[in-house]
OpenMM code with the backbone's topology and positions (N, CA, C; nanometers):
from openmm import Vec3, app, unit

residues = "MET ARG ARG GLN LEU ALA SER LEU LEU ILE ALA SER ILE PHE LEU VAL THR ALA CYS GLY GLY GLU ASP VAL LEU SER VAL ASP ALA SER VAL THR ALA ASP LEU PRO PRO ASP GLU PRO PHE GLY ARG ALA CYS ASP ASN PRO GLY SER LEU CYS ALA GLU LYS ILE ASP GLU ALA PRO LEU SER CYS ILE ALA THR ARG GLY GLY ALA THR GLY ARG GLY PHE CYS THR LEU ASN CYS SER THR PRO VAL GLY ALA GLU CYS MET GLY VAL PRO ASN GLY THR TRP ALA SER CYS LEU ILE LYS GLY LEU GLN PRO ASP PRO ASN ILE PRO PRO PRO TYR PHE CYS ALA PHE LEU CYS GLU THR PRO SER GLN SER TYR ALA CYS PRO PRO THR LEU ILE CYS LEU GLU GLU LYS ASP GLY SER GLY ARG ARG PHE CYS GLY PRO PRO ALA LEU".split()
positions = [
    Vec3(-2.0825, -1.7418, 2.1448),
    Vec3(-1.9237, -1.7133, 2.1009),
    Vec3(-1.8163, -1.8243, 2.1234),
    Vec3(-1.8334, -1.8761, 2.2202),
    Vec3(-1.7026, -2.0158, 2.2043),
    Vec3(-1.7637, -2.1253, 2.0976),
    Vec3(-1.8962, -2.1138, 2.0778),
    Vec3(-1.9340, -2.2231, 1.9728),
    Vec3(-1.9203, -2.1603, 1.8236),
    Vec3(-1.9221, -2.0445, 1.8282),
    Vec3(-1.8498, -1.9473, 1.6869),
    Vec3(-1.7336, -1.9948, 1.6056),
    Vec3(-1.6259, -2.0024, 1.7441),
    Vec3(-1.5625, -2.0178, 1.7649),
    Vec3(-1.4759, -2.1437, 1.7150),
    Vec3(-1.5201, -2.2332, 1.7249),
    Vec3(-1.5403, -2.4106, 1.7275),
    Vec3(-1.5461, -2.4347, 1.5982),
    Vec3(-1.6682, -2.3582, 1.5459),
    Vec3(-1.6998, -2.3837, 1.4374),
    Vec3(-1.6110, -2.3171, 1.3694),
    Vec3(-1.5783, -2.1985, 1.3151),
    Vec3(-1.4588, -2.1538, 1.2626),
    Vec3(-1.3253, -2.2249, 1.2491),
    Vec3(-1.2569, -2.3104, 1.3765),
    Vec3(-1.1617, -2.3870, 1.3346),
    Vec3(-1.1637, -2.4916, 1.2615),
    Vec3(-1.2989, -2.5771, 1.3197),
    Vec3(-1.3192, -2.6952, 1.2436),
    Vec3(-1.3801, -2.6573, 1.0783),
    Vec3(-1.3849, -2.5684, 1.0683),
    Vec3(-1.4469, -2.5094, 0.9203),
    Vec3(-1.2488, -2.5125, 0.8496),
    Vec3(-1.2084, -2.4265, 0.9026),
    Vec3(-1.0560, -2.3913, 0.8603),
    Vec3(-0.9666, -2.5030, 0.8527),
    Vec3(-0.9659, -2.6091, 0.9507),
    Vec3(-0.9358, -2.7657, 0.9421),
    Vec3(-0.9872, -2.8720, 0.8676),
    Vec3(-1.0868, -2.8370, 0.8104),
    Vec3(-1.1524, -2.9007, 0.6823),
    Vec3(-1.1367, -2.8417, 0.5612),
    Vec3(-1.1323, -2.7073, 0.5740),
    Vec3(-1.0508, -2.6616, 0.4197),
    Vec3(-0.9061, -2.6964, 0.3715),
    Vec3(-0.8174, -2.6581, 0.4784),
    Vec3(-0.7021, -2.7257, 0.5080),
    Vec3(-0.6688, -2.8900, 0.4753),
    Vec3(-0.7496, -2.9362, 0.5323),
    Vec3(-0.7439, -3.0684, 0.4638),
    Vec3(-0.7908, -3.1376, 0.3287),
    Vec3(-0.9361, -3.0521, 0.3001),
    Vec3(-1.0215, -3.0531, 0.1570),
    Vec3(-0.8721, -3.0133, 0.0327),
    Vec3(-0.7926, -2.9323, 0.0663),
    Vec3(-0.7054, -2.8531, 0.0371),
    Vec3(-0.5742, -2.9457, -0.0251),
    Vec3(-0.5666, -3.0842, 0.0597),
    Vec3(-0.3833, -3.1387, 0.0257),
    Vec3(-0.3547, -3.1087, 0.1365),
    Vec3(-0.4180, -3.0647, 0.2689),
    Vec3(-0.3326, -3.0327, 0.3644),
    Vec3(-0.2180, -2.9473, 0.3694),
    Vec3(-0.2232, -2.8554, 0.2772),
    Vec3(-0.1010, -2.7767, 0.2352),
    Vec3(-0.0776, -2.6831, 0.3717),
    Vec3(-0.0182, -2.6832, 0.4159),
    Vec3(0.0229, -2.5854, 0.6085),
    Vec3(0.0168, -2.4320, 0.4955),
    Vec3(0.0367, -2.3817, 0.4123),
    Vec3(0.0015, -2.2626, 0.4203),
    Vec3(-0.1010, -2.1920, 0.2866),
    Vec3(-0.2058, -2.1161, 0.2862),
    Vec3(-0.2504, -2.0912, 0.2222),
    Vec3(-0.2679, -1.9622, 0.2049),
    Vec3(-0.2914, -1.9442, 0.0572),
    Vec3(-0.2788, -1.8245, -0.0094),
    Vec3(-0.3898, -1.7131, -0.0963),
    Vec3(-0.3915, -1.5774, -0.0197),
    Vec3(-0.4922, -1.5105, -0.0585),
    Vec3(-0.4826, -1.4021, -0.1656),
    Vec3(-0.5022, -1.3827, -0.3073),
    Vec3(-0.4859, -1.2657, -0.3923),
    Vec3(-0.5857, -1.1612, -0.3108),
    Vec3(-0.5269, -1.0659, -0.2499),
    Vec3(-0.5950, -0.9370, -0.2275),
    Vec3(-0.6202, -0.9026, -0.3089),
    Vec3(-0.5349, -0.8887, -0.3959),
    Vec3(-0.7004, -0.7690, -0.5387),
    Vec3(-0.7800, -0.7796, -0.5582),
    Vec3(-0.8030, -0.9441, -0.5184),
    Vec3(-0.9759, -1.0411, -0.5431),
    Vec3(-1.0536, -0.9699, -0.4750),
    Vec3(-1.0434, -0.9723, -0.3336),
    Vec3(-1.0943, -0.9770, -0.2145),
    Vec3(-1.1254, -0.8244, -0.1293),
    Vec3(-1.0660, -0.7139, -0.1534),
    Vec3(-1.0410, -0.5696, -0.1593),
    Vec3(-1.1626, -0.5266, -0.1104),
    Vec3(-1.2127, -0.4685, 0.0350),
    Vec3(-1.3456, -0.3952, 0.0352),
    Vec3(-1.2696, -0.3260, 0.1136),
    Vec3(-1.2212, -0.1891, 0.0107),
    Vec3(-1.1615, -0.0621, 0.1262),
    Vec3(-1.1997, 0.0414, 0.1066),
    Vec3(-1.2921, 0.1231, 0.1977),
    Vec3(-1.3512, 0.2564, 0.2405),
    Vec3(-1.2851, 0.3251, 0.1903),
    Vec3(-1.3825, 0.4160, 0.0833),
    Vec3(-1.2797, 0.5484, -0.0356),
    Vec3(-1.2302, 0.6205, 0.0567),
    Vec3(-1.2913, 0.6599, 0.1537),
    Vec3(-1.2409, 0.7958, 0.2243),
    Vec3(-1.0970, 0.7223, 0.3264),
    Vec3(-1.0483, 0.6859, 0.3135),
    Vec3(-0.9097, 0.6313, 0.3817),
    Vec3(-0.8165, 0.7193, 0.3185),
    Vec3(-0.7251, 0.8107, 0.4151),
    Vec3(-0.6245, 0.9304, 0.4001),
    Vec3(-0.5210, 0.8659, 0.3346),
    Vec3(-0.4722, 0.7667, 0.4416),
    Vec3(-0.3555, 0.7137, 0.3869),
    Vec3(-0.3794, 0.6179, 0.2318),
    Vec3(-0.3068, 0.7226, 0.1300),
    Vec3(-0.2906, 0.6579, -0.0111),
    Vec3(-0.4298, 0.6829, -0.0900),
    Vec3(-0.4689, 0.8157, -0.0363),
    Vec3(-0.5597, 0.8635, -0.1415),
    Vec3(-0.4917, 0.9453, -0.2117),
    Vec3(-0.5728, 0.9493, -0.3540),
    Vec3(-0.5570, 1.0893, -0.4800),
    Vec3(-0.5482, 1.2159, -0.4158),
    Vec3(-0.4266, 1.2941, -0.4550),
    Vec3(-0.4127, 1.4541, -0.4055),
    Vec3(-0.4073, 1.5029, -0.5230),
    Vec3(-0.3501, 1.6026, -0.5568),
    Vec3(-0.3902, 1.7189, -0.6793),
    Vec3(-0.2578, 1.7921, -0.6296),
    Vec3(-0.2116, 1.8132, -0.5370),
    Vec3(-0.1721, 1.9380, -0.4693),
    Vec3(0.0216, 1.8526, -0.3892),
    Vec3(0.0779, 1.7670, -0.5159),
    Vec3(0.1932, 1.7303, -0.4814),
    Vec3(0.3216, 1.8553, -0.4305),
    Vec3(0.3755, 1.7901, -0.3492),
    Vec3(0.4924, 1.8624, -0.2392),
    Vec3(0.4240, 1.9370, -0.1304),
    Vec3(0.3158, 1.9304, -0.1162),
    Vec3(0.2247, 1.9909, -0.0018),
    Vec3(0.1799, 1.8619, 0.0660),
    Vec3(0.1547, 1.8868, 0.1866),
    Vec3(0.0720, 1.8466, 0.2904),
    Vec3(-0.0627, 1.8184, 0.2899),
    Vec3(-0.0625, 1.6583, 0.3030),
    Vec3(-0.2628, 1.6603, 0.2778),
    Vec3(-0.2899, 1.7440, 0.3777),
    Vec3(-0.4845, 1.6934, 0.3969),
    Vec3(-0.5703, 1.7838, 0.4847),
    Vec3(-0.6038, 1.6878, 0.6032),
    Vec3(-0.5739, 1.5792, 0.6433),
    Vec3(-0.5685, 1.4669, 0.7301),
    Vec3(-0.4356, 1.4450, 0.7478),
    Vec3(-0.4636, 1.3691, 0.8551),
    Vec3(-0.2966, 1.3354, 0.9746),
    Vec3(-0.3390, 1.1802, 0.9864),
    Vec3(-0.2676, 1.0641, 1.0142),
    Vec3(-0.2821, 0.9491, 1.0599),
    Vec3(-0.2275, 0.9454, 1.1914),
    Vec3(-0.3170, 0.9621, 1.2830),
    Vec3(-0.2214, 0.9471, 1.4402),
    Vec3(-0.1360, 1.0404, 1.4930),
    Vec3(-0.1532, 1.1444, 1.4316),
    Vec3(-0.1049, 1.3090, 1.4512),
    Vec3(-0.0059, 1.2803, 1.3317),
    Vec3(0.0636, 1.2131, 1.2712),
    Vec3(0.1812, 1.1942, 1.1566),
    Vec3(0.0969, 1.2484, 1.0318),
    Vec3(0.1587, 1.3750, 0.9860),
    Vec3(0.1009, 1.4410, 0.8641),
    Vec3(0.1287, 1.3768, 0.7143),
    Vec3(0.0346, 1.3537, 0.6388),
    Vec3(0.0230, 1.2802, 0.5057),
    Vec3(0.0593, 1.3957, 0.4419),
    Vec3(0.1717, 1.3559, 0.3423),
    Vec3(0.2604, 1.4398, 0.2469),
    Vec3(0.1823, 1.4128, 0.0967),
    Vec3(0.1490, 1.4521, -0.0035),
    Vec3(0.1169, 1.4565, -0.1410),
    Vec3(0.2448, 1.4338, -0.1976),
    Vec3(0.2673, 1.2710, -0.3002),
    Vec3(0.3635, 1.2859, -0.3427),
    Vec3(0.3453, 1.2567, -0.4376),
    Vec3(0.4283, 1.2979, -0.5981),
    Vec3(0.3853, 1.2741, -0.6759),
    Vec3(0.4774, 1.1757, -0.7243),
    Vec3(0.4700, 1.0546, -0.8414),
    Vec3(0.5647, 0.9220, -0.8748),
    Vec3(0.5643, 0.9207, -1.0023),
    Vec3(0.6961, 0.8836, -1.0609),
    Vec3(0.6755, 0.8755, -1.1829),
    Vec3(0.5773, 0.7533, -1.2605),
    Vec3(0.5398, 0.7489, -1.3576),
    Vec3(0.4648, 0.6829, -1.4255),
    Vec3(0.2804, 0.7135, -1.3616),
    Vec3(0.2831, 0.7919, -1.2912),
    Vec3(0.1496, 0.8153, -1.2529),
    Vec3(0.0929, 0.9398, -1.3306),
    Vec3(-0.0261, 1.0525, -1.2939),
    Vec3(-0.0961, 1.1224, -1.3530),
    Vec3(-0.0043, 1.2240, -1.3453),
    Vec3(0.0116, 1.3498, -1.4582),
    Vec3(0.0931, 1.4300, -1.4425),
    Vec3(0.0427, 1.5180, -1.3187),
    Vec3(0.0969, 1.5885, -1.2290),
    Vec3(0.0512, 1.7314, -1.1510),
    Vec3(-0.0315, 1.6745, -1.0391),
    Vec3(-0.0652, 1.4944, -0.9968),
    Vec3(-0.1640, 1.4194, -0.9087),
    Vec3(-0.0291, 1.3591, -0.8479),
    Vec3(-0.0683, 1.3071, -0.7005),
    Vec3(-0.0229, 1.1901, -0.6155),
    Vec3(-0.1057, 1.1729, -0.5807),
    Vec3(-0.0488, 1.1380, -0.4217),
    Vec3(-0.1335, 1.0446, -0.3245),
    Vec3(-0.0517, 1.0851, -0.1582),
    Vec3(-0.1865, 1.0943, -0.1117),
    Vec3(-0.1400, 1.0916, 0.0194),
    Vec3(-0.0451, 0.9510, 0.1111),
    Vec3(0.0357, 0.9814, 0.1660),
    Vec3(0.1415, 0.8595, 0.2079),
    Vec3(0.2132, 0.9678, 0.3051),
    Vec3(0.3094, 0.8607, 0.4278),
    Vec3(0.3497, 0.9013, 0.4643),
    Vec3(0.5176, 0.8829, 0.4893),
    Vec3(0.5741, 0.9624, 0.5517),
    Vec3(0.6828, 0.9552, 0.6081),
    Vec3(0.7446, 0.8009, 0.6801),
    Vec3(0.8840, 0.7755, 0.6028),
    Vec3(0.9041, 0.6795, 0.6806),
    Vec3(1.0340, 0.6389, 0.6729),
    Vec3(1.1044, 0.5792, 0.7657),
    Vec3(1.2394, 0.5925, 0.8088),
    Vec3(1.3307, 0.4401, 0.7030),
    Vec3(1.4643, 0.4198, 0.7272),
    Vec3(1.4989, 0.3855, 0.6681),
    Vec3(1.4847, 0.2164, 0.7736),
    Vec3(1.5221, 0.1381, 0.7356),
    Vec3(1.5734, 0.0534, 0.6035),
    Vec3(1.5076, 0.0741, 0.5038),
    Vec3(1.5468, 0.1172, 0.3753),
    Vec3(1.4550, 0.1165, 0.2728),
    Vec3(1.3898, -0.0502, 0.2297),
    Vec3(1.2784, 0.0104, 0.1783),
    Vec3(1.2192, -0.1269, 0.1244),
    Vec3(1.1250, -0.1569, 0.2470),
    Vec3(1.1471, -0.1386, 0.3810),
    Vec3(1.0303, -0.2001, 0.4740),
    Vec3(0.9555, -0.1773, 0.4749),
    Vec3(0.8619, -0.2838, 0.5486),
    Vec3(0.6867, -0.2466, 0.5148),
    Vec3(0.6213, -0.1280, 0.5748),
    Vec3(0.5781, -0.0493, 0.5379),
    Vec3(0.4885, 0.0400, 0.6422),
    Vec3(0.3730, 0.0307, 0.6955),
    Vec3(0.3157, 0.0799, 0.8464),
    Vec3(0.2498, 0.0283, 0.9221),
    Vec3(0.1051, 0.0879, 0.9143),
    Vec3(0.0433, 0.0496, 0.9109),
    Vec3(-0.0922, 0.1469, 0.9174),
    Vec3(-0.1708, 0.1549, 0.7791),
    Vec3(-0.1381, 0.0757, 0.6984),
    Vec3(-0.1721, 0.1111, 0.5619),
    Vec3(-0.3059, 0.0274, 0.5652),
    Vec3(-0.4439, 0.0856, 0.4373),
    Vec3(-0.5494, -0.0021, 0.4501),
    Vec3(-0.5552, -0.1054, 0.3858),
    Vec3(-0.6394, -0.2298, 0.5210),
    Vec3(-0.6223, -0.3634, 0.4554),
    Vec3(-0.6650, -0.4119, 0.3567),
    Vec3(-0.5947, -0.5174, 0.2660),
    Vec3(-0.5884, -0.5225, 0.1775),
    Vec3(-0.4386, -0.4947, 0.0811),
    Vec3(-0.4165, -0.3814, 0.1169),
    Vec3(-0.2990, -0.3131, 0.0443),
    Vec3(-0.1528, -0.3462, 0.1190),
    Vec3(-0.0381, -0.3055, 0.0244),
    Vec3(0.0865, -0.3382, 0.1086),
    Vec3(0.1734, -0.2069, 0.0268),
    Vec3(0.2493, -0.1131, 0.1168),
    Vec3(0.3262, -0.0674, 0.1274),
    Vec3(0.4330, -0.0673, 0.1720),
    Vec3(0.5305, -0.0274, 0.1097),
    Vec3(0.7010, -0.0002, 0.1592),
    Vec3(0.7776, 0.1059, 0.1647),
    Vec3(0.8486, 0.1641, 0.2426),
    Vec3(0.9524, 0.2611, 0.2727),
    Vec3(1.0631, 0.2430, 0.1363),
    Vec3(1.0149, 0.3229, 0.0208),
    Vec3(1.0452, 0.3119, -0.1007),
    Vec3(1.0793, 0.4401, -0.2038),
    Vec3(1.0061, 0.5516, -0.1506),
    Vec3(1.0279, 0.6448, -0.2339),
    Vec3(1.1343, 0.7633, -0.1578),
    Vec3(1.2176, 0.7843, -0.2376),
    Vec3(1.3347, 0.9300, -0.1984),
    Vec3(1.3323, 1.0498, -0.2282),
    Vec3(1.2464, 1.1106, -0.0947),
    Vec3(1.2098, 1.2386, -0.1232),
    Vec3(1.3315, 1.3555, -0.1906),
    Vec3(1.3386, 1.4583, -0.2116),
    Vec3(1.4160, 1.5581, -0.2182),
    Vec3(1.5279, 1.6094, -0.1726),
    Vec3(1.6652, 1.5824, -0.1404),
    Vec3(1.7411, 1.6519, -0.0507),
    Vec3(1.7979, 1.7502, -0.0575),
    Vec3(1.7173, 1.8946, -0.0316),
    Vec3(1.7384, 1.9969, -0.0640),
    Vec3(1.8988, 2.0597, 0.0303),
    Vec3(1.9014, 2.0125, 0.0906),
    Vec3(2.0774, 2.0308, 0.2711),
    Vec3(2.1332, 1.9255, 0.2415),
    Vec3(2.1953, 1.9197, 0.1182),
    Vec3(2.3218, 1.7852, 0.1237),
    Vec3(2.4156, 1.7642, 0.3016),
    Vec3(2.3679, 1.8195, 0.3809),
    Vec3(2.4011, 1.8056, 0.5190),
    Vec3(2.2709, 1.6640, 0.6295),
    Vec3(2.1905, 1.6871, 0.5367),
    Vec3(2.0419, 1.6537, 0.5507),
    Vec3(2.0180, 1.5281, 0.5458),
    Vec3(2.0333, 1.4017, 0.5814),
    Vec3(1.9215, 1.2675, 0.4804),
    Vec3(1.8085, 1.3114, 0.4213),
    Vec3(1.8290, 1.2571, 0.2605),
    Vec3(1.6701, 1.2942, 0.1962),
    Vec3(1.5753, 1.1899, 0.2886),
    Vec3(1.4297, 1.2957, 0.3043),
    Vec3(1.3569, 1.2049, 0.3551),
    Vec3(1.2747, 1.0677, 0.2358),
    Vec3(1.1812, 0.9971, 0.2999),
    Vec3(1.1732, 0.8770, 0.2405),
    Vec3(1.0349, 0.8448, 0.2973),
    Vec3(0.9150, 0.8215, 0.1679),
    Vec3(0.7952, 0.7702, 0.2261),
    Vec3(0.7957, 0.6458, 0.1569),
    Vec3(0.6159, 0.6250, 0.2245),
    Vec3(0.5766, 0.5160, 0.1430),
    Vec3(0.5151, 0.4943, -0.0005),
    Vec3(0.5590, 0.3555, 0.0009),
    Vec3(0.4789, 0.3247, -0.1602),
    Vec3(0.4185, 0.2118, -0.1506),
    Vec3(0.2510, 0.2251, -0.2322),
    Vec3(0.1760, 0.1197, -0.2477),
    Vec3(0.2601, 0.0119, -0.3445),
    Vec3(0.2603, -0.0978, -0.3413),
    Vec3(0.2597, -0.1906, -0.3974),
    Vec3(0.1341, -0.2664, -0.4696),
    Vec3(0.1245, -0.2796, -0.6110),
    Vec3(-0.0013, -0.3659, -0.6566),
    Vec3(0.0813, -0.4918, -0.6831),
    Vec3(0.2078, -0.4737, -0.7118),
    Vec3(0.2494, -0.6428, -0.7953),
    Vec3(0.3864, -0.6708, -0.7742),
    Vec3(0.4676, -0.7842, -0.7083),
    Vec3(0.5986, -0.7874, -0.7001),
    Vec3(0.6016, -0.9425, -0.7456),
    Vec3(0.7030, -1.0073, -0.7709),
    Vec3(0.7222, -1.1021, -0.8829),
    Vec3(0.6494, -1.1899, -0.8044),
    Vec3(0.6257, -1.2112, -0.6366),
    Vec3(0.5631, -1.3621, -0.5998),
    Vec3(0.3712, -1.2577, -0.5787),
    Vec3(0.3840, -1.1883, -0.5793),
    Vec3(0.2178, -1.1335, -0.4704),
    Vec3(0.1477, -1.0160, -0.5558),
    Vec3(0.0400, -1.0185, -0.5767),
    Vec3(-0.0292, -0.8802, -0.6297),
    Vec3(-0.1363, -0.8558, -0.4769),
    Vec3(-0.1544, -0.7344, -0.5042),
    Vec3(-0.1571, -0.6270, -0.3301),
    Vec3(-0.2995, -0.5545, -0.4744),
    Vec3(-0.3855, -0.5309, -0.3601),
    Vec3(-0.4879, -0.3903, -0.3903),
    Vec3(-0.4701, -0.2774, -0.4129),
    Vec3(-0.4643, -0.1617, -0.4562),
    Vec3(-0.4687, -0.0272, -0.4675),
    Vec3(-0.5655, 0.0263, -0.4057),
    Vec3(-0.4970, 0.1618, -0.2970),
    Vec3(-0.6425, 0.2084, -0.2180),
    Vec3(-0.6863, 0.2562, -0.3208),
    Vec3(-0.8467, 0.2798, -0.2830),
    Vec3(-0.9909, 0.2620, -0.4277),
    Vec3(-0.9202, 0.4058, -0.4814),
    Vec3(-0.8583, 0.4754, -0.4326),
    Vec3(-0.9037, 0.6321, -0.5306),
    Vec3(-0.7213, 0.6127, -0.6260),
    Vec3(-0.6660, 0.5366, -0.6213),
    Vec3(-0.5428, 0.5112, -0.6748),
    Vec3(-0.5803, 0.3408, -0.8351),
    Vec3(-0.4374, 0.3667, -0.9152),
    Vec3(-0.4817, 0.2223, -0.9783),
    Vec3(-0.3386, 0.2127, -1.0138),
    Vec3(-0.3073, 0.0760, -0.9954),
    Vec3(-0.2470, -0.0086, -1.0578),
    Vec3(-0.1577, 0.0448, -1.1803),
    Vec3(-0.0180, 0.1241, -1.1839),
    Vec3(0.0522, 0.1373, -1.2785),
    Vec3(0.1312, 0.0531, -1.4059),
    Vec3(0.1408, 0.0747, -1.4924),
    Vec3(0.1701, -0.0492, -1.5959),
    Vec3(0.3341, -0.0562, -1.5873),
    Vec3(0.3510, 0.0747, -1.5944),
    Vec3(0.5439, 0.0763, -1.5767),
    Vec3(0.5815, -0.0343, -1.4426),
    Vec3(0.6958, -0.1323, -1.4655),
    Vec3(0.7567, -0.2056, -1.3398),
    Vec3(0.9051, -0.1696, -1.3198),
    Vec3(0.9641, -0.1493, -1.2211),
    Vec3(1.0690, -0.0910, -1.2194),
    Vec3(1.2098, -0.2062, -1.2343),
    Vec3(1.2647, -0.2118, -1.1859),
    Vec3(1.3966, -0.2656, -1.2187),
    Vec3(1.3820, -0.4585, -1.2140),
    Vec3(1.3024, -0.4314, -1.0322),
    Vec3(1.2738, -0.5695, -0.9542),
    Vec3(1.1848, -0.6412, -1.0221),
    Vec3(1.0651, -0.5809, -1.1325),
    Vec3(0.9180, -0.6275, -1.1315),
    Vec3(0.8256, -0.6390, -1.0680),
    Vec3(0.8604, -0.4691, -0.9653),
    Vec3(0.7182, -0.4680, -0.9247),
    Vec3(0.6493, -0.3794, -0.9834),
    Vec3(0.5416, -0.3691, -0.9626),
    Vec3(0.4320, -0.2371, -1.0341),
    Vec3(0.3504, -0.1800, -0.9171),
    Vec3(0.3693, -0.0217, -0.9634),
    Vec3(0.2968, 0.0855, -0.8393),
    Vec3(0.1797, 0.1444, -0.7967),
    Vec3(0.1098, 0.1807, -0.7333),
    Vec3(-0.0149, 0.2414, -0.7505),
    Vec3(0.0042, 0.3581, -0.7460),
    Vec3(-0.1082, 0.3932, -0.7833),
    Vec3(-0.0083, 0.6084, -0.8968),
    Vec3(-0.1763, 0.5939, -0.9002),
    Vec3(-0.2083, 0.7986, -0.9335),
    Vec3(-0.3084, 0.8584, -0.9407),
    Vec3(-0.3514, 0.8085, -1.0503),
    Vec3(-0.4837, 0.7979, -1.0852),
    Vec3(-0.5156, 0.7952, -1.2282),
    Vec3(-0.5490, 0.9434, -1.3075),
    Vec3(-0.5455, 0.9515, -1.4662),
    Vec3(-0.5638, 1.0791, -1.4856),
    Vec3(-0.6993, 1.1441, -1.4792),
    Vec3(-0.7078, 1.2298, -1.4507),
    Vec3(-0.8651, 1.3201, -1.4727),
    Vec3(-0.9329, 1.3034, -1.5601),
] * unit.nanometer
topology = app.Topology()
chain = topology.addChain("A")
for resn in residues:
    res = topology.addResidue(resn, chain)
    for name in ("N", "CA", "C"):
        topology.addAtom(name, app.Element.getBySymbol(name[0]), res)
């Protein structure tokens, strides 16, 4: 095991040196994503406004529809709390989600719920979408593109 770690360390040093000694390496996750198709967080669903069947660590997943996604379809996501735009934890490897979707506020005395949105593109980075979602064409005002369900 120690030999394997030493070999990995030497190979990493060689890679950084061979690339001009830069301190930062960037990886385009959309190219290398190898995501399991059965991951419930980020799976497309056909019952927007309802709970998804699975839970993540006892937390319920909600089926949320988004603008730009297929009509009548959504994806399973977690509730999140502010600050708006904060990173959502527990997402599948190779994906990125932020607390960006504001839910409906049926009672003006209670703050609206927020949900995690999967991003596939920001002005500086691209990410993979969960396997049952696609990168939607529409960009928001900040140049971000979101993952959403494809049409059936």
